[in-house]
C-alpha positions, 0 to 999 in steps of 0.5 A: 363298180356297181355301188348301191346293189349290196346291203353289205357295201361300205363306202369309205369316208373321204379324208386322210387315210389311217396311218398316212403320216410323213415317212421322214418322221417314222424313219427318223424315230426308228433311226434314233431308237437304234442310234441310242444303242450305238454308244453302249458297246464297242460297235459304235461306227457299225451301229451308227451305219445301221441306224442310217441305213434303217432311216434311209430304207424306211424313207424310200419304202414307207407307203401308208396307203399300200400293203407294207410287204416291201417295208417288211422285206427291208426291215427283216433283212436289215434286222438280220444284217444288224443283229450282230453289232447291236447284240454285241453292244449289249454283251460287250463283244464285237461281231468277230467275238460274237461269231462262232467261226473266224472270219471278217464279220465286221465287213460282212455286216457293212456289206450286208447292210449296204446290200439291203439298202441297195435292194430297197433302192431298187424297189423304190426305183421300180414302184415310183410314187404311191398309187392313187388311194389304194386304201380307198379301193380296198375298203370299197372292194371288201365292203361289197361282201360280208365277212362270211364270204371272205372266210369261205374264200380263205377256207377254200384256199386253205383246202386247196393249199393242203391238197397241193402240199399233200401231192407236191412231192409225188408229182415229179416235175410239178413239185415246185409248181404245186408248192408255189400254188400252195402259198395262194391261201395267204392271198385269201387270208390277206383279203379276209384281214382287209375285209375284217379290219378295213370296214368299221364295225365288222366282227373280228371273231372269224379272223381270230379263229383263222389265226388260231387254226393256222397257229395250231396246225403249224405246231406239228411241222418240221420248220418254225412255220408258226411265224408265218401267221404272225407275219401275214397277220401283221402285214394284213393289219397294217395294210387294212389301214388300222388306226394307231391308237393306244389299244391298237399299238398295245395289241400289235406290241403284245403280238410281237412279244408273243412271236419273239417268246415263241421264237425263243421257245422254239430255238431252245427245243427245236434240235430235240424236237426234230430228232424225234419227229424225223424218226431216223428218216432225215428227209426234212419231214414229220414221220410221226403223227400230229398228236405225237409231234405236238405232245412231244413239243409240249413236253420239251417246252414244259421241261425248260428251265431258266438256263434253257430259255437263256440258251434259246434266246442266244440261239435265236439271236445267232439264228437271226444274225445271218452274216456269219457265213458271209463273214467266213466266205469273205476270208475264204474268197478269193484267198482260197476259192476264186470268184465265180464271175456270175455263175451262182446268180446266172444259174439262179436266173437260168433255173427260173426259165427251166421248169423241172416238168420240162427239164427233168435232168435239172440238177437239184440245189443243195445249199449246204454243199455250196456253203461248205464249198465257199466257207470251208465249214462242215455244216449239216446237210440234207443227210442230217435233215437240214439245209444251210445257205449262205444267203443271196448277198454272200452269193453276190459277193462270191460272184462279183466281189465287194463292189460289183456285188451290189449291181445284181442286188439292185436289179433284184430289188427292181424286179421285186418292185416291178412285180409289186407295181404290176400286181397293183396295176393288174386288171381286175377289181381295181388292183385289190386282188393284186394287193393280196397276191403281192404279199405272198409273191414277194414273201419269197424274198423276205429273208437274208439267208435265202439263196438266190438259186431258190429265191429267184425261181420261187418268185418266177413260179409265184408270178406264174401262179398270179397270172393264172389267178388273175386270168382264170380264177378271179373272174370265176369268183367275182365275175367280169373284171372291173378294171380294163388293162388300159385304165390300169396302165394309165393308173400306173403312169399317174402313180409313177 
């Protein structure tokens, strides 16, 4: 890197990277915190297992010098798999009693937790040891330009994303490609966050303005997309290496509390809100103006009382505990419906290599129809403006049964880890651009409820977008690539 040529350049001090603590201490602390809830209710064994899985997963994936996207994927899915027994302990209920439908819900929790651990193991096998001082490379890279440059880069990405979203559903076979490209703005947002917080003394106001803008624009949407800015802000802040001082911990905790409270509010009003914005056109899109949508949302929230908030909290808890459809499927497959012997996951892999631009007759994926078929539950579908999936772990069980189901999940984790490792070793600016791209790429796999038929093709599309950015767009913005592919590969080998 040509150091010394920019007045904005910041050279990091040598020494211990912020947040560089032993992963075992973090894992043990988290496991003990969950374990403390094991003996207050009826789900003792299940909560103990959940605590053990959390500790093992964090030990495998915690990498203090790198963006925490893999830890985020694991922890979020672990939360979804373990909410039922933990919530049940606080309410004195078993997962079978918490669930709305009859099924084998205890077994669903055990299998889901094991599946999430298999995913973490697959990621760990692919990524190897921590890369060589990625944090130092991030600081050196973002320190070469002022915050204003990174703000303009984000705004350009935001405009590009808005254009992609605006024309996506009118572009025929290019729809999915454009929707994948629309997520690229989050890579620019990650770089803006790195540039704001990784370099000491920089102004925080532009970054805060971007967060408020993203939040405001998300309020008029159909889905709860306001959570995206919280997720990416958290990932960016941790990836920038902020020190965990009392003030930082307080701000992160407040942000988490606000995110949960907003989730409760949204869960309490989303049914009435969606009925209003659909305007009798059940197409999962907003058919009223932004002002009308936000105004109606505000009215619904203002009119909430204590009972409404309590119902919203319960709805949010049930929304997070994404093991219920799996539990019902366990009671229905293979008793009433045969295992599919790889048909669902095989179709997901095949779809990755069948872009609709070329294969225009490729069948659409209707999550609700699959859920109805394998659970027998008459869930809402696209006709009612929604789509409900069983989740990729349930689909793995339907394909292969309770033992072999973990093989494709392990392979999926390995693919996620490989993509992450490839992006960090990609030529161009010492892998820092790849660090930003890795977050939006792997975010396609963050939720337990995502169907394999959508997750795997979405990751493939994002990888294709990454290739285009690294090969053509990044060199136009930053000039000649700084890191030859040969050196990048050597760094990969040294890091693995």
